[in-house]
LOVO-814779 format. One record per atom (N, C-alpha, C): residue in three letters; x, y, z. Coordinates in pm, whole numbers, always signed. Layout:
REM LOVO-814779
<node ALA; <X; Y; Z>>
...
***
This chain:
REM LOVO-814779
<node MET; <-1722; -306; +384>>
<node MET; <-1590; -322; +469>>
<node MET; <-1428; -347; +306>>
<node SER; <-1360; -214; +340>>
<node SER; <-1238; -304; +292>>
<node SER; <-1084; -188; +328>>
<node ILE; <-984; -239; +260>>
<node ILE; <-884; -221; +291>>
<node ILE; <-770; -165; +202>>
<node PHE; <-717; -84; +239>>
<node PHE; <-621; -27; +161>>
<node PHE; <-468; -56; +202>>
<node ILE; <-357; -137; +76>>
<node ILE; <-239; -157; +95>>
<node ILE; <-130; -85; +79>>
<node ASP; <-54; -40; +204>>
<node ASP; <+28; +10; +215>>
<node ASP; <+182; -14; +186>>
<node THR; <+266; +65; +92>>
<node THR; <+399; +42; +33>>
<node THR; <+503; -41; +150>>
<node GLY; <+507; -49; +235>>
<node GLY; <+562; -65; +361>>
<node GLY; <+526; -260; +316>>
<node VAL; <+393; -226; +390>>
<node VAL; <+321; -408; +385>>
<node VAL; <+404; -485; +257>>
<node LEU; <+377; -389; +84>>
<node LEU; <+407; -477; -7>>
<node LEU; <+522; -486; -38>>
<node ILE; <+614; -413; +12>>
<node ILE; <+790; -431; +26>>
<node ILE; <+849; -550; +150>>
<node ALA; <+769; -567; +245>>
<node ALA; <+806; -664; +354>>
<node ALA; <+719; -781; +311>>
<node TYR; <+638; -774; +202>>
<node TYR; <+604; -947; +194>>
<node TYR; <+709; -958; +65>>
<node ILE; <+751; -900; +47>>
<node ILE; <+833; -926; -113>>
<node ILE; <+976; -969; -52>>
<node ASN; <+980; -886; +27>>
<node ASN; <+1205; -831; +65>>
<node ASN; <+1176; -927; +208>>
<node LYS; <+1223; -1104; +180>>
<node LYS; <+1279; -1209; +309>>
<node LYS; <+1279; -1098; +390>>
<node LYS; <+1420; -1036; +395>>
<node LYS; <+1554; -1009; +446>>
<node LYS; <+1456; -865; +579>>
<node ASP; <+1289; -837; +511>>
<node ASP; <+1256; -683; +535>>
<node ASP; <+1197; -722; +729>>
<node GLU; <+1243; -634; +776>>
<node GLU; <+1191; -670; +986>>
<node GLU; <+1054; -677; +957>>
<node HIS; <+1004; -658; +896>>
<node HIS; <+840; -696; +918>>
<node HIS; <+763; -774; +774>>
<node HIS; <+883; -864; +742>>
<node HIS; <+823; -991; +654>>
<node HIS; <+739; -1103; +677>>
<node THR; <+722; -1159; +826>>
<node THR; <+686; -1222; +878>>
<node THR; <+538; -1108; +886>>
<node TYR; <+536; -1038; +948>>
<node TYR; <+387; -997; +992>>
<node TYR; <+313; -991; +861>>
<node ALA; <+413; -904; +723>>
<node ALA; <+314; -882; +595>>
<node ALA; <+273; -1022; +550>>
<node VAL; <+356; -1162; +538>>
<node VAL; <+269; -1220; +480>>
<node VAL; <+193; -1251; +563>>
<node HIS; <+136; -1265; +687>>
<node HIS; <+27; -1328; +792>>
<node HIS; <-94; -1249; +738>>
<node LEU; <-74; -1069; +702>>
<node LEU; <-145; -963; +735>>
<node LEU; <-206; -1042; +521>>
<node VAL; <-77; -1005; +479>>
<node VAL; <-162; -1033; +305>>
<node VAL; <-199; -1186; +293>>
<node GLU; <-182; -1269; +404>>
<node GLU; <-268; -1393; +399>>
<node GLU; <-418; -1370; +460>>
<node LYS; <-458; -1267; +567>>
<node LYS; <-576; -1234; +620>>
<node LYS; <-655; -1185; +479>>
<node ILE; <-633; -1114; +425>>
<node ILE; <-647; -967; +324>>
<node ILE; <-668; -1080; +176>>
<node LEU; <-619; -1155; +163>>
<node LEU; <-654; -1277; +56>>
<node LEU; <-742; -1359; +88>>
<node ASN; <-795; -1396; +216>>
<node ASN; <-864; -1486; +286>>
<node ASN; <-1004; -1376; +284>>
<node ASN; <-963; -1254; +264>>
<node ASN; <-1125; -1216; +267>>
<node ASN; <-1168; -1160; +397>>
<node GLU; <-1043; -1125; +487>>
<node GLU; <-1101; -1060; +646>>
<node GLU; <-1161; -940; +643>>
<node TYR; <-1096; -863; +529>>
<node TYR; <-1117; -730; +587>>
<node TYR; <-1179; -644; +433>>
<node GLY; <-1280; -717; +352>>
<node GLY; <-1318; -673; +252>>
<node GLY; <-1204; -678; +125>>
<node ALA; <-1313; -625; +39>>
<node ALA; <-1182; -577; -119>>
<node ALA; <-1099; -535; -49>>
<node PRO; <-965; -549; -110>>
<node PRO; <-832; -532; -94>>
<node PRO; <-788; -366; -228>>
<node PHE; <-728; -247; -177>>
<node PHE; <-726; -151; -290>>
<node PHE; <-577; -113; -282>>
<node THR; <-442; -73; -364>>
<node THR; <-390; +22; -328>>
<node THR; <-412; +103; -463>>
<node SER; <-269; +219; -480>>
<node SER; <-271; +295; -577>>
<node SER; <-164; +323; -703>>
<node ASP; <-210; +379; -786>>
<node ASP; <-50; +420; -835>>
<node ASP; <+13; +471; -806>>
<node MET; <+48; +535; -711>>
<node MET; <+109; +626; -629>>
<node MET; <+210; +503; -527>>
<node VAL; <+166; +434; -481>>
<node VAL; <+162; +283; -371>>
<node VAL; <+265; +196; -467>>
<node PHE; <+263; +198; -650>>
<node PHE; <+251; +123; -689>>
<node PHE; <+401; +194; -755>>
<node ASP; <+419; +313; -789>>
<node ASP; <+539; +374; -816>>
<node ASP; <+655; +365; -676>>
<node GLU; <+582; +374; -559>>
<node GLU; <+636; +397; -463>>
<node GLU; <+718; +249; -438>>
<node THR; <+665; +182; -442>>
<node THR; <+707; +63; -415>>
<node THR; <+823; -19; -490>>
<node MET; <+794; -15; -626>>
<node MET; <+879; -57; -716>>
<node MET; <+1042; +41; -682>>
<node THR; <+1035; +165; -682>>
<node THR; <+1096; +241; -667>>
<node THR; <+1246; +183; -518>>
<node PHE; <+1142; +163; -414>>
<node PHE; <+1174; +139; -279>>
<node PHE; <+1256; -16; -289>>
<node ILE; <+1185; -90; -371>>
<node ILE; <+1205; -235; -352>>
<node ILE; <+1372; -245; -464>>
<node LEU; <+1344; -164; -543>>
<node LEU; <+1453; -195; -631>>
<node LEU; <+1588; -93; -551>>
<node TYR; <+1583; +12; -491>>
<node TYR; <+1682; +62; -413>>
<node TYR; <+1720; -16; -271>>
<node LYS; <+1626; -38; -217>>
<node LYS; <+1643; -165; -99>>
<node LYS; <+1738; -280; -168>>
<node THR; <+1691; -325; -237>>
<node THR; <+1731; -465; -236>>
<node THR; <+1833; -487; -418>>
<node GLY; <+1813; -385; -461>>
<node GLY; <+1907; -397; -608>>
<node GLY; <+1850; -529; -698>>
<node ASP; <+1810; -520; -646>>
<node ASP; <+1721; -712; -743>>
<node ASP; <+1616; -657; -842>>
<node ILE; <+1572; -670; -941>>
<node ILE; <+1463; -620; -1058>>
<node ILE; <+1407; -747; -1007>>
<node ASN; <+1426; -854; -980>>
<node ASN; <+1301; -980; -963>>
<node ASN; <+1215; -939; -864>>
<node LYS; <+1298; -869; -765>>
<node LYS; <+1181; -853; -648>>
<node LYS; <+1105; -755; -642>>
<node ALA; <+1107; -663; -811>>
<node ALA; <+1030; -571; -823>>
<node ALA; <+900; -602; -922>>
<node ILE; <+974; -712; -1001>>
<node ILE; <+870; -820; -1084>>
<node ILE; <+795; -893; -1001>>
<node SER; <+825; -936; -914>>
<node SER; <+737; -1009; -802>>
<node SER; <+651; -894; -762>>
<node ALA; <+650; -804; -715>>
<node ALA; <+584; -666; -615>>
<node ALA; <+524; -652; -768>>
<node ARG; <+559; -603; -851>>
<node ARG; <+443; -596; -974>>
<node ARG; <+310; -679; -1030>>
<node ASP; <+367; -817; -1034>>
<node ASP; <+308; -961; -1050>>
<node ASP; <+196; -941; -935>>
<node LEU; <+209; -922; -764>>
<node LEU; <+138; -908; -650>>
<node LEU; <+15; -837; -692>>
<node ILE; <+61; -707; -704>>
<node ILE; <-74; -596; -747>>
<node ILE; <-145; -642; -879>>
<node LEU; <-34; -615; -1020>>
<node LEU; <-111; -641; -1082>>
<node LEU; <-184; -745; -1136>>
<node GLY; <-94; -855; -1080>>
<node GLY; <-129; -1028; -1145>>
<node GLY; <-39; -1020; -1271>>
<node ASN; <-35; -1105; -1351>>
<node ASN; <+44; -1179; -1415>>
<node ASN; <+5; -1285; -1501>>
<node LYS; <-125; -1259; -1628>>
<node LYS; <-146; -1360; -1688>>
<node LYS; <-68; -1496; -1732>>
<node GLU; <+24; -1448; -1809>>
<node GLU; <+175; -1549; -1806>>
<node GLU; <+222; -1655; -1772>>
<node LYS; <+178; -1596; -1583>>
<node LYS; <+268; -1654; -1480>>
<node LYS; <+117; -1720; -1424>>
<node ASP; <+25; -1723; -1453>>
<node ASP; <-88; -1726; -1410>>
<node ASP; <-150; -1722; -1230>>
<node ILE; <-65; -1553; -1247>>
<node ILE; <-123; -1528; -1115>>
<node ILE; <-215; -1413; -1099>>
<node LEU; <-321; -1440; -1024>>
<node LEU; <-441; -1388; -1033>>
<node LEU; <-430; -1244; -972>>
<node ARG; <-460; -1058; -1028>>
<node ARG; <-458; -935; -966>>
<node ARG; <-586; -976; -803>>
<node PHE; <-551; -962; -718>>
<node PHE; <-629; -987; -589>>
<node PHE; <-673; -821; -574>>
<node MET; <-594; -696; -593>>
<node MET; <-636; -629; -532>>
<node MET; <-733; -479; -683>>
<node THR; <-757; -427; -619>>
<node THR; <-788; -329; -737>>
<node THR; <-683; -226; -736>>
<node LEU; <-650; -154; -812>>
<node LEU; <-544; -23; -813>>
<node LEU; <-631; +99; -858>>
<node ILE; <-606; +197; -796>>
<node ILE; <-741; +287; -815>>
<node ILE; <-571; +427; -876>>
<node PHE; <-674; +545; -927>>
<node PHE; <-518; +620; -987>>
<node PHE; <-562; +720; -933>>
<node MET; <-448; +838; -947>>
<node MET; <-479; +972; -878>>
<node MET; <-521; +1056; -982>>
<node ASP; <-604; +1104; -926>>
<node ASP; <-659; +1263; -1037>>
<node ASP; <-652; +1377; -971>>
<node MET; <-682; +1498; -1056>>
<node MET; <-618; +1596; -955>>
<node MET; <-701; +1697; -835>>
<node GLU; <-828; +1633; -813>>
<node GLU; <-903; +1633; -704>>
<node GLU; <-840; +1543; -580>>
<node ILE; <-755; +1462; -619>>
<node ILE; <-701; +1360; -518>>
<node ILE; <-604; +1426; -440>>
<node LEU; <-483; +1483; -610>>
<node LEU; <-384; +1542; -572>>
<node LEU; <-361; +1658; -474>>
<node GLU; <-501; +1721; -533>>
<node GLU; <-502; +1872; -458>>
<node GLU; <-508; +1820; -303>>
<node ASN; <-664; +1741; -275>>
<node ASN; <-637; +1714; -147>>
<node ASN; <-515; +1676; -72>>
<node SER; <-432; +1553; -116>>
<node SER; <-349; +1531; -71>>
<node SER; <-241; +1589; -20>>
<node TRP; <-204; +1695; -101>>
<node TRP; <-120; +1810; -129>>
<node TRP; <-142; +1901; +38>>
<node LYS; <-340; +1958; +58>>
<node LYS; <-356; +1986; +151>>
<node LYS; <-340; +1917; +312>>
<node THR; <-306; +1779; +303>>
<node THR; <-323; +1673; +402>>
<node THR; <-177; +1684; +418>>
<node PHE; <-104; +1695; +314>>
<node PHE; <+82; +1680; +387>>
<node PHE; <+85; +1803; +390>>
<node VAL; <+41; +1945; +377>>
<node VAL; <+54; +2020; +447>>
<node VAL; <+46; +2067; +600>>
<node ASN; <-131; +1985; +638>>
<node ASN; <-190; +1994; +754>>
<node ASN; <-156; +1913; +799>>
<node TYR; <-66; +1782; +818>>
<node TYR; <-29; +1699; +868>>
<node TYR; <+172; +1664; +842>>
<node ALA; <+222; +1814; +840>>
<node ALA; <+382; +1772; +787>>
<node ALA; <+435; +1763; +925>>
<node ASP; <+393; +1816; +1068>>
<node ASP; <+409; +1715; +1191>>
<node ASP; <+435; +1573; +1208>>
<node ARG; <+364; +1549; +1117>>
<node ARG; <+400; +1394; +1142>>
<node ARG; <+468; +1321; +1006>>
<node LYS; <+576; +1404; +946>>
<node LYS; <+618; +1411; +818>>
<node LYS; <+606; +1251; +730>>
<node LEU; <+458; +1273; +704>>
<node LEU; <+348; +1161; +643>>
<node LEU; <+457; +1222; +495>>
<node SER; <+459; +1150; +379>>
<node SER; <+519; +1131; +256>>
<node SER; <+369; +1180; +185>>
<node LEU; <+425; +1258; +59>>
<node LEU; <+291; +1295; +18>>
<node LEU; <+218; +1149; -63>>
<node THR; <+306; +1036; -80>>
<node THR; <+210; +885; -142>>
<node THR; <+138; +880; +17>>
<node ASP; <+174; +904; +120>>
<node ASP; <+77; +878; +253>>
<node ASP; <-39; +931; +272>>
<node CYS; <-22; +1057; +219>>
<node CYS; <-137; +1173; +228>>
<node CYS; <-218; +1111; +138>>
<node SER; <-176; +1067; -2>>
<node SER; <-283; +1034; -122>>
<node SER; <-347; +928; -55>>
<node THR; <-247; +827; +12>>
<node THR; <-360; +753; +73>>
<node THR; <-485; +766; +136>>
<node ILE; <-450; +830; +255>>
<node ILE; <-582; +919; +351>>
<node ILE; <-668; +975; +255>>
<node GLU; <-606; +1070; +132>>
<node GLU; <-718; +1052; +87>>
<node GLU; <-824; +1014; -24>>
<node PHE; <-729; +854; -102>>
<node PHE; <-816; +799; -170>>
<node PHE; <-904; +709; -73>>
<node MET; <-876; +662; +54>>
<node MET; <-950; +632; +195>>
<node MET; <-1028; +686; +158>>
<node LYS; <-1058; +833; +202>>
<node LYS; <-1171; +880; +214>>
<node LYS; <-1255; +909; +108>>
<node ASN; <-1188; +935; -22>>
<node ASN; <-1287; +959; -102>>
<node ASN; <-1347; +830; -152>>
<node ARG; <-1298; +698; -130>>
<node ARG; <-1328; +545; -172>>
<node ARG; <-1475; +516; -50>>
<node GLY; <-1436; +536; +74>>
<node GLY; <-1465; +459; +167>>
<node GLY; <-1429; +404; +221>>
<node ILE; <-1232; +374; +228>>
<node ILE; <-1208; +253; +266>>
<node ILE; <-1194; +280; +411>>
<node GLN; <-1213; +153; +479>>
<node GLN; <-1227; +144; +642>>
<node GLN; <-1107; +190; +685>>
<node ASN; <-994; +53; +630>>
<node ASN; <-905; +23; +716>>
<node ASN; <-744; +17; +616>>
<node LEU; <-672; +39; +676>>
<node LEU; <-482; +44; +578>>
<node LEU; <-435; -70; +700>>
<node ALA; <-385; -131; +590>>
<node ALA; <-262; -228; +563>>
<node ALA; <-142; -138; +617>>
<node SER; <-56; -98; +693>>
<node SER; <+60; -23; +653>>
<node SER; <+129; -88; +845>>
<node PHE; <+250; -56; +829>>
<node PHE; <+342; -49; +980>>
<node PHE; <+392; +68; +990>>
<node ASP; <+329; +179; +923>>
<node ASP; <+403; +376; +925>>
<node ASP; <+262; +380; +1066>>
<node ALA; <+314; +416; +1198>>
<node ALA; <+293; +411; +1275>>
<node ALA; <+187; +596; +1285>>
<node GLY; <+292; +614; +1154>>
<node GLY; <+194; +831; +1141>>
<node GLY; <+66; +832; +1067>>
<node PHE; <+34; +696; +1057>>
<node PHE; <-90; +697; +1020>>
<node PHE; <-238; +709; +1135>>
<node ASP; <-173; +674; +1223>>
<node ASP; <-246; +644; +1360>>
<node ASP; <-314; +765; +1399>>
<node GLY; <-470; +762; +1469>>
<node GLY; <-546; +891; +1479>>
<node GLY; <-625; +936; +1359>>
<node ILE; <-556; +910; +1254>>
<node ILE; <-592; +967; +1134>>
<node ILE; <-703; +840; +1044>>
<node VAL; <-653; +726; +1043>>
<node VAL; <-718; +622; +959>>
<node VAL; <-683; +483; +1075>>
<node THR; <-781; +384; +1074>>
<node THR; <-753; +323; +1098>>
<node THR; <-700; +195; +1069>>
<node ARG; <-559; +174; +1101>>
<node ARG; <-458; +50; +1080>>
<node ARG; <-402; -3; +1115>>
<node ILE; <-461; -133; +1065>>
<node ILE; <-386; -277; +1049>>
<node ILE; <-238; -326; +1051>>
<node TRP; <-172; -404; +1085>>
<node TRP; <-27; -398; +1092>>
<node TRP; <+37; -519; +1099>>
<node TYR; <-66; -605; +1201>>
<node TYR; <-24; -756; +1251>>
<node TYR; <-90; -909; +1175>>
***
């Protein structure tokens, strides 16, 4: 069993003012307790998370905290608890097809890459607050 962590969960976990903060804290605690198996995220989600946090909060320290959550930080004695997976040409091409296929749902290209990463890696669950994924992948959000 495994779980892919989406941008919104990471943002809400870091940003205490986010409407989903309490849910994100609860969900990340469950993930840390290995309730969903191995956690993954992607370089696309990493990029989107950093950009949104800085844009929404204007606080680089919140972006640094998110970076430390995703990548760990030896200097701060923060262990990395998720595996970061990287886009390749096959995932990019399949993500584009998914993007076009689900245009009516208004999923971002990053969202579509998440779907493709999950298919490619056999990841069963998605930690996300985005209902646009419903019916495509199994979404855990509470």
